[in-house]
N, C-alpha and C positions, 0 to 999 in steps of 0.2 A: 757743081760741087755735090756729091750724094752721102749723107750722112745716114747711119743705121739708127733709127729713132725707137721709140718707148714699146713695150709689149705692155698693154694697158689692161693689168688685171689686179691693181691695188694702187694705195694712195702712193704719189710720188714723194722720192725722199732725195737728200742733197746729194747723195752718190750721182744718179742721172743728171742730176741740175748742174754738176760740174762740165760732164760732156755737153750739155747743151750751152752752157756758156762759153767754153772753150771755141766751140763752132761758131757762135754769134760773133765772138771776138774776132775769128780768122775770116768771117763774112764780111764784117765790118770793115775791117782792115784792106781786102783784097778789092772790096768796094771803090776804095781810092785809086785803084789802078785799072780795075777790068770791070766789064758789065757780069756781073755775077747772077747766076740762078742757083738758088741753094733750095736743096731737095731733101726732106728728112721724112722716111715713111712711117707708119704705124702699123703693127703689127696688131691686127684685131681678131685675129683666130688662131688658136695655139693650145696647147695641153693644159697650161696653167690657167687659160681664160675659161676653159671648159670645167677644168677642176673646180674654180671658184664659182661658176655658175651653179654646178651641182651643190656646192655648198651652202649657197644663199638660195638654192630653189630658183632660180632665174635662168632666163635664155643668155646664150653666149654674147649674143647682140647688145641686148640691156648693161651686162657687165661692162664690155668694153668702150659702150658710149658712156657709161657713168665715169668709168676712169679716164678717158681721153677728157672729159670735161674738166676733173679734178687737175690733169695734167696742165691743160691751157690755163686755167685759171692759175695755177701755181707759177708757171712760166710768166704769163702777164704780172703777178704779183714781183717775181724777180726782176721784172723790165728786162727779160730777154725777149729779143724779136721773134716772130714767128718764119718758118722759111715760108719761100715764094710757093712752093708748092708742098702738100701735107697727102701723099695718096694712102689709101687704106688698104692693106692686104685683100681684103674682100671685095674690093673693087675691081681687082687686077685678076681674079682668077681666072677668065676665060683666056686672059692674056697669059697665064701659068700654063694651062693646058696647051695652048698652041706652042709656047716654049718648049713644054716637055716632048710633045710631038715631034719638035725639029731634033732634038737628042736623039730620039729612038731613030727618026730617019736616018741620023748620019751614024748609027751606031754605038752612040756613047751613053745610051740608056736602054733597059729592058723593063718588061712588065712581068711580075711574077706573083700569082695567086691576087689580083687586084691591085697589089702595089705597082710601084715603078721606082727602081732604083737607078742612079748613077754608077756606069761601069768606072771605078775609080782605074782601073789599067788603062783606059783612054785617055786620061788627063795626061796633058804635057808637063811635065817638071813638077808632078804634085807634090806639094810642100815648100815651094820656092819661096812662097812669103813667110811661112813660119818658121823657114831653115828646119823642116821634120825629115826625118828618114823614112821613106814609105815602108821599108823592109821591117825595121824595127817597130814600127806602128801596127802593122800586121801580126807581128809576133805576139803582140799583148791585145790584140782585139777579140772581141768576143760577140758573138751573134745572139740578140735579144729572142726570147720565146716567140713562135710564131713567124720570123723572120725567114725567108727564103732566099739567099744572096750568094751570088757569085763567088765575092769575097767580103772579109768582114769591115772590110773598110767603105764600101760601098754605100751610100746614104740615099734617104728617102727623097724624092720628088714627088711623089704622090702618096698618100696613106688611105688605105680601102675604109670605107665606111663602118664605124662600131655603132650599135646600137646606142639610140640617145644622144648621140653627138652631131653637129652640124656637119651636113654635107652637101656636093655639089655633084652635078652629072660630070662625066668625060669618056673618052673611049675606053676606057679600063675599068669602067662601073664608077658607082657614086663613092665619093671620098671627099679628101681635101688635101691642100698643099702642104708638101715639105716646107720649114721654114726656110732654107737657103733659097729655094727658086724665087723667092717672092723678090727678093733685091735685085735679082738679077733681072727679071721682068721688067720690074719698076723703072729701075736706072734706064736700060737701054731704051724703053718706049717714050721717056721722057726727055732723057738727054742725049740719046743716040748709042750707036754700037761703040762709041770710043768718047770717053769725057775726061775732064781733067784732074778731079780730086773724088776720092772714096773716104770716109772717114767712120770712125767708130772707137768703141773703148778697145783698150789691149786684150781685154778677155775675149773678144770676137775674132781675133787673128786666127785662130785655130778653134774649132772647124769652120767656123761659119764663113769668113771672107777668103779662107782657102778653097772652099767648096763653091763659091760663088765665081771666083777665077775659073776654076774646072768647068763648070756647067756654061757659063759665058763663053770662055774659049772654045769649048767643045761645041757650041751653037756658031762659031766660025767670028765671034765679037772680039774687038781688041780690047775692050774693057777699060778699066781706069788706068790712067798714066801715074798718077801719085797717090799714095797712100799715106792717110795721117791716123794716127790711132794715140789717143789721151789715155794717160794713166788712171789708176783707180783711185778711188778716196776710200783710205782705210780709217778705222779707228782701234785704237790700241794696236796697230799694225796687222789689224786684219780687216780683208775686205768689208766694206759695209755693204748688208746685203739684208731684203727682208727673211731670207730662208735663215740666215744666223741670228735674226731677233735683234742685230746691233746697230738697226738703221735710226736716224732721225728725219723725222719727217718735214717739209719745207715750212708747213705751218707753224709748226711747233718753233722751228729755229725762228721764225720770223717775230712768233710773241715773246721769244727770250730777249730780243732787242726791239721792244717797240718804241725806237726812238727816232732820230734823224738818221737816213740813209742806213736803215739796217739791212737792205739789199746790197748795198755797196759793202757793208763789213763783211758778207759773205764772198762777194767777189774779190774784196783785197785779199782774203785769205786764200783764195784759188790762185792768184796772180801772184802770191810767193812761191811756186815750184812752178818748175817747167811744165807745160803741158803734158809732155809724153811719159814724165816719172809719176812715180806715185805720192799721194799727200796726206798728212795723217793727221784726222780731227781731232783736236782737243779744247779745253776751256782755256787754255793759256794762248792758244795761237789765234781765238777767237777775240779775245780781249786785247791783244796786240795789235789785229786790224782794227778793232773799236777805236783804239786810240789814235791810231794813223789815220782813219777817215775824218774823226773828230777835229784832228789836228788841221786836216785839210779844210774842211768846212771853215776853222777858225780864220784861216788864211784867206779864204774866198770871200769871208764876209767884208774884207778890207775894201772891195769895189764899191761899196755901198756911200762910200764916203770920199771917193776919189771922182773928181769932174775935169782935170784938166789932163788932157791925153796928147797934147801938141808937142811937148818937150822931152822925148825919149832919146837920151842920149844914144849912141851908137854904140858904145861901148856895153850898156846894158842890154840891147837888142841882141848883140853878139852872144853875149853870155847866156843868156836865156835860149837861144837860138841852138847853142850847142847842145843843151840837153834835149831839145826838140829833134835835131839832128840823132841823137843817140836814141832815142826813143824810135825813130824809122829803122837805125841800124839794128837795133835788138829784134825790131819785128822782121826785118828782112834775113836776119838768122834764124831761119826756123822757127819762127812765132815765140822769141825769147820773150817771153811776157813779163819775167821777173826784172829784167832790163828796162822795159818799157815802163814797168810800176815806179821802179826807181827814180827815172828819168822825172817823172812827174813830181816827186816827193823831193828832188834835189831844186827843182824850180820853186816849189813851195819854200823850202829853206831860204833859198836866195831872196824872195819877195819878204819874208819875215826879217832878214837881217835888214834889208831896205825901211821895214817898217819900224824897226827899232831905233832907226837914226833920225836925222833932220828931215823934217816933212818940206821938201821942195819940190816944185812942180815937176822937176826931171826924176825925182824921187817916186812922184804920183805915176807918173807916166810909165815908169819901169814896172812897177807894181802893177798896173792896169795890163801891160802887154804880157806879165808874167801869169796873171789871172786868165786872160782869156786864152793863153796857150794850154792851161791845165785845163781849163773847158773843153776846149778843142781836142786835145788828146786823150782826156777823160771820155769823151763820147765815144771815140773808137774802142775804147775798153768798157764800154758798157756802163759806166759809172754814171749815176743821176746826179751825184753831189748836190744833193737838195732833199727834202723831206719825204721819206719814204711814203708816208700816210696820205701823200697826195697821190696815188695811184692813176694812171693814165695809160691803159693797153695801148693807146696809138703811138706810145714812145718807141716801141720796137719798130717802128715803119722807116727807120735809119735816115733821119733827116741830120746828117751828120756833115761836119766841116770837112771838105777833103783836102786833106794837107798837100797832094801831091799837085794840086792846082791852084794856088796862090796866086801865082802870076795872072791866071784866069780871073781872078777875084779883083786883083788890081786895076786890070783891063777894063772891067765892067765898070769900076767905080770912075775911070778915066772918061770912058762913054758917058758917063751918066753927067760929069762936070760940064764935058763937052755940050751936052744937050741942055742943061741948065743956063749955060753962057748963051746958047742960040736960043733960049726961051722956049724950048721945045720940053715944057714940063712934062707932059704926056708919056714922051719916051722915056724921061727920067725916072717919074713914078714906077712905070713899066719895068725898068733896071733895079729898082729897089725891091720892087715886088718879086722880081725873079729870084733874086739875092736871097731874101727873106726865106721863100719857098724851099730852097736850098740849105737852109741852116744859117744864114749871115745877116746880121744886123748892122746897118749904118748907122752912123753917128756923125751931124755936122757940127764942127766945133762953132765957137763963136770967132776963132781966127780965120774962117773959111776953109779950113780943112776936112776932111771926110776920113774918119776913122771907121774900122771894122771891128767886130767880133762875133765869136760863135751865139746862138741864139740859145738862151737857157732854156 
């Protein structure tokens, strides 16, 4: 899975945080079924970075490092897992130069006065991702001053060096790569010429992703099998963006909710809308999520007083598992996170009804099973369900319960029980540790049974 990451020229805000969170959840969920390699690039050479460097009288490298560090810090505060690989554009410039050379050899690109452009006429079905009509686009296209193109829609693969700007050597002279070429070069180098998922915001569909397809296919690569695009975060129905001055930084948002699970409050808000559509930020929406998360935390506190886990009635298990299956159904249906979210709250409501009744061993066991399930599913949605102030950057390392392999957990428990019966306590301890490392805690009851729950 390859996702377009940040252009690091300023403090992060909660708009890009939505995209980072959505793909973190998708990665978490898919990790229950597949071995996932998650790549998210960093654009660390760009017009905006150069402009910011001039404004602050610093070099571009210093600016990009400063704001990449800020991005990492904020993602850790939000407990959003880091990708498996995070290539920097500046690390891949030799590969980009090679990629551009291949496009020229294949007749899909041409050099013009030190610049190199992709020849849009050589792109097969250009506009197929964004459903754009190339004739209509050409009618409204304009060529910027200083550009010498065959077609107004031709886009830059290599930009001739300008005085005072960072540059690298190439067969066409000193310069720097265009924006689109970096993703084609990085994704193919790390994931191969064809990979499963390419993701990013809907604002990247055109021209960025459309151009990626054109240049990758032009170089003879099959490229991405599936595309996933997240909707934008708006405020007062306008896109939240630094250029519009209507953005909210991640740190200021966390400062506004300096309490239990403040990162969960923002995530719960994100979960209320389907990832592919827009979501409008408001004080009311955040307060609604605050109320919801605090209610969930109150339910989870009940497990501190529950000890008897052995008398779970089948009807209770079945009722809770109905909503667990609804969670899976929702996520399998194009990652319908609002359905997954609702399933967790239905389990919490069921637990609360039981807690309001007679306190019996059966009731306690039902609540404990419900709480275990909430924590299990909550981890897939990246919810800490704990105090935010206890930050742990390692939390993002995906020690989650794999809900698709519960049979494997039960089988491990049987292997451990057999080892204990045979007095092979070393093997029994190894199995317990193996499950613990995967996020599973075993608890031996007085009745001689072994229960399991997600590690908090």
